[in-house]
C-alpha positions as CSV (number, residue, x, y, z in Angstrom):
1,M,-11.9,-16.9,-3.9
2,H,-15.1,-17.1,-6.0
3,R,-16.5,-14.1,-7.9
4,A,-19.2,-13.2,-5.2
5,S,-16.6,-13.1,-2.5
6,R,-14.3,-10.9,-4.6
7,L,-17.2,-8.5,-5.2
8,I,-18.0,-8.5,-1.5
9,S,-14.4,-7.9,-0.6
10,S,-14.1,-5.1,-3.2
11,A,-17.2,-3.5,-1.8
12,A,-15.9,-3.8,1.7
13,A,-12.7,-2.2,0.7
14,A,-14.6,0.5,-1.0
15,I,-16.7,0.9,1.9
16,L,-14.1,2.1,3.7
17,L,-16.3,3.3,3.6
18,A,-15.8,4.7,6.5
19,G,-13.9,6.7,4.1
20,C,-16.9,8.9,4.2
21,A,-16.8,9.1,8.0
22,T,-17.0,12.2,10.1
23,L,-14.4,12.7,12.8
24,V,-15.9,13.2,16.2
25,P,-14.5,16.4,17.8
26,G,-12.5,15.9,21.0
27,N,-11.1,12.4,20.8
28,G,-9.6,12.2,17.3
29,T,-10.3,8.5,16.9
30,A,-14.1,8.0,16.6
31,F,-15.8,8.1,13.2
32,T,-19.5,8.1,12.5
33,P,-20.4,7.3,8.8
34,I,-24.1,6.9,9.6
35,G,-26.2,8.5,6.8
36,Q,-23.3,8.8,4.4
37,T,-22.7,7.1,1.0
38,V,-19.4,6.4,-0.7
39,Q,-18.5,5.2,-4.1
40,V,-15.8,2.6,-4.2
41,V,-13.7,1.5,-7.2
42,A,-11.7,-1.6,-6.8
43,A,-8.3,-2.2,-8.5
44,N,-10.1,-4.3,-11.2
45,G,-12.4,-1.4,-12.0
46,A,-15.5,-2.8,-10.4
47,S,-17.6,0.0,-8.8
48,S,-20.0,-0.1,-6.0
49,R,-21.8,2.3,-3.6
50,M,-21.9,1.8,0.1
51,S,-24.5,3.4,2.4
52,F,-24.0,3.4,6.2
53,R,-27.0,3.1,8.5
54,E,-27.6,3.1,12.3
55,G,-26.9,-0.1,14.2
56,G,-23.8,-0.9,12.2
57,V,-25.6,-1.8,9.0
58,V,-24.0,-1.1,5.7
59,T,-25.5,-1.8,2.2
60,A,-23.3,-2.3,-0.8
61,S,-24.9,-1.8,-4.2
62,F,-23.5,-3.2,-7.5
63,G,-25.7,-2.1,-10.4
64,S,-29.1,-3.7,-9.7
65,R,-27.8,-6.0,-6.9
66,S,-27.2,-5.1,-3.3
67,I,-26.1,-6.9,-0.1
68,N,-26.2,-5.9,3.5
69,G,-23.3,-6.3,5.9
70,R,-22.0,-4.9,9.2
71,W,-19.6,-2.1,9.9
72,E,-17.8,-1.2,13.1
73,M,-14.8,0.9,14.2
74,S,-11.9,-0.9,15.8
75,G,-9.5,1.8,17.0
76,R,-8.9,3.9,13.9
77,D,-9.9,1.1,11.5
78,L,-13.2,0.8,9.8
79,C,-14.1,-2.9,9.7
80,F,-16.6,-4.8,7.6
81,N,-18.3,-8.2,7.9
82,W,-20.0,-9.5,4.8
83,G,-21.7,-12.8,5.3
84,N,-19.1,-15.6,4.9
85,A,-16.3,-13.4,3.7
86,P,-13.4,-12.8,6.2
87,R,-13.5,-9.6,8.2
88,E,-11.7,-6.7,6.5
89,C,-10.5,-3.5,8.0
90,W,-9.5,-0.1,6.4
91,P,-7.2,2.2,8.3
92,M,-8.7,5.7,8.5
93,Q,-6.4,8.7,8.7
94,G,-9.4,11.1,9.1
95,P,-12.7,12.0,7.6
96,F,-13.3,11.8,3.9
97,V,-14.1,15.1,2.1
98,R,-17.2,15.2,-0.1
99,G,-16.1,14.9,-3.8
100,R,-12.5,14.0,-3.1
101,T,-11.1,10.6,-4.0
102,Q,-8.7,8.8,-1.7
103,T,-6.8,5.6,-2.2
104,I,-7.0,3.2,0.8
105,T,-5.4,-0.3,1.3
106,S,-7.1,-2.8,3.6
107,T,-5.5,-5.0,6.2
108,R,-6.0,-7.8,3.6
109,G,-4.1,-5.9,0.9
110,N,-7.1,-4.8,-1.2
111,R,-6.6,-1.3,-2.7
112,V,-9.6,0.8,-3.5
113,Q,-10.4,4.4,-4.5
114,V,-13.2,5.8,-2.3
115,T,-15.1,9.0,-3.0
116,R,-17.6,10.4,-0.5
117,L,-20.8,11.3,-2.4
């Protein structure tokens, strides 16, 4: 996997973003991360920020660079599509709490620490 794909994959993991999702009362499975930002730190120490927008758009920022991708919920998983990188999903156990760091492992085995900002 080339460096850009690893950065994208790390960002997606971080994105779990969804990690910063809000549980919708009543059904216990729907999350809505729209308007939220999370910081993601990959196992290799690379850090990024992910911002969720309406329409399933997510932006990952790495220093002065950024890339747009797509997010969607699939059951209780927050899934990301980043250009040519394979789809990656992050199992969500519930909403992230502002300021609390959680460790999440994706369906592809990537492990990240995610903090809702």
